[in-house]
C-alpha positions as CSV (number, residue, x, y, z in Angstrom):
1,M,14.1,-22.2,-17.8
2,A,15.3,-20.9,-14.4
3,K,12.8,-19.6,-11.8
4,A,12.9,-15.9,-10.9
5,Y,12.4,-14.0,-7.8
6,W,10.7,-10.6,-7.4
7,V,12.3,-8.9,-4.3
8,A,10.6,-5.7,-3.0
9,T,12.0,-3.7,-0.1
10,Y,10.1,-0.8,1.4
11,R,12.2,2.0,2.7
12,A,9.3,4.0,3.9
13,I,5.5,3.8,3.9
14,R,4.1,7.3,3.9
15,N,0.5,6.5,3.3
16,P,-0.8,3.4,5.1
17,D,-4.3,3.8,3.5
18,A,-2.7,3.7,0.0
19,M,-0.6,0.8,1.1
20,A,-3.7,-1.1,2.3
21,A,-5.5,-0.4,-1.0
22,Y,-2.4,-1.6,-3.0
23,A,-2.1,-4.8,-0.9
24,K,-5.8,-5.6,-1.5
25,L,-5.3,-5.7,-5.2
26,S,-1.6,-6.5,-5.7
27,R,-1.5,-10.0,-4.3
28,P,-4.4,-11.4,-6.3
29,A,-2.9,-9.7,-9.5
30,I,0.5,-11.3,-8.8
31,E,-0.9,-14.7,-8.1
32,A,-3.1,-14.6,-11.2
33,A,0.1,-14.0,-13.2
34,G,1.7,-17.1,-11.7
35,G,3.5,-15.5,-8.7
36,R,3.9,-17.3,-5.4
37,V,4.5,-15.1,-2.3
38,L,7.2,-16.9,-0.3
39,A,7.9,-14.3,2.4
40,R,6.7,-10.9,3.5
41,G,7.3,-8.8,6.5
42,M,10.1,-7.3,8.5
43,P,13.5,-9.1,8.5
44,A,14.4,-11.4,11.4
45,A,17.9,-10.0,11.1
46,A,19.9,-7.6,9.0
47,F,23.7,-7.6,8.6
48,E,26.4,-5.4,7.1
49,L,24.5,-2.6,5.3
50,G,21.1,-4.4,5.6
51,Q,18.2,-2.3,6.6
52,M,15.3,-3.3,8.9
53,E,12.6,-2.6,6.3
54,R,9.7,-4.5,5.0
55,V,10.6,-7.2,2.4
56,V,8.4,-9.2,0.0
57,L,9.8,-12.2,-1.9
58,I,7.8,-13.7,-4.7
59,E,8.7,-16.7,-6.9
60,F,7.9,-17.0,-10.6
61,D,8.6,-19.7,-13.1
62,S,10.8,-17.3,-15.2
63,V,12.1,-13.8,-15.5
64,E,9.7,-13.3,-18.3
65,R,6.7,-14.3,-16.1
66,A,7.8,-11.9,-13.4
67,R,8.2,-9.0,-15.8
68,A,4.8,-9.8,-17.4
69,A,3.2,-9.8,-13.9
70,Y,4.7,-6.3,-13.1
71,A,3.5,-5.0,-16.5
72,S,0.0,-6.6,-16.3
73,P,-3.0,-4.3,-16.2
74,A,-4.2,-5.9,-12.9
75,Y,-0.9,-5.2,-11.2
76,Q,-0.6,-1.7,-12.6
77,A,-4.0,-0.9,-11.2
78,A,-2.7,-1.8,-7.8
79,H,0.5,0.1,-8.4
80,D,-1.5,3.2,-9.3
81,L,-3.4,3.0,-6.0
82,L,-0.1,3.0,-4.1
83,G,1.1,6.1,-6.0
84,D,3.8,7.8,-3.9
85,G,2.5,6.3,-0.7
86,A,5.7,4.3,-0.3
87,D,9.4,4.4,-1.2
88,R,10.4,1.0,-2.4
89,D,12.9,-0.9,-4.5
90,I,11.7,-3.8,-6.7
91,R,14.2,-6.2,-8.4
92,I,13.7,-9.3,-10.4
93,V,16.5,-11.8,-10.1
94,E,17.0,-15.2,-11.9
95,A,17.5,-18.2,-9.7
96,A,21.0,-19.6,-9.5
97,D,21.7,-22.9,-11.2
């Protein structure tokens, strides 16, 4: 089974307090579901149509594990704290062979 990567990009953070509350709960929830945070922060460089926006890259053992982490009650509790405090894009991609 191929590993999978959860890629989140933040286009805007409108509520830093909500973001901080989300961050406090989301990482432990993701790690409890088997996720490993590989990178987070602003890009070192962006090319072509790339945006200089916050990126988080999380590795999972499979697409199924990544989807289950997102749907988990613990992660959803963190997600609810963020609410509309940020505009973001979350994608789950399977690792290449």
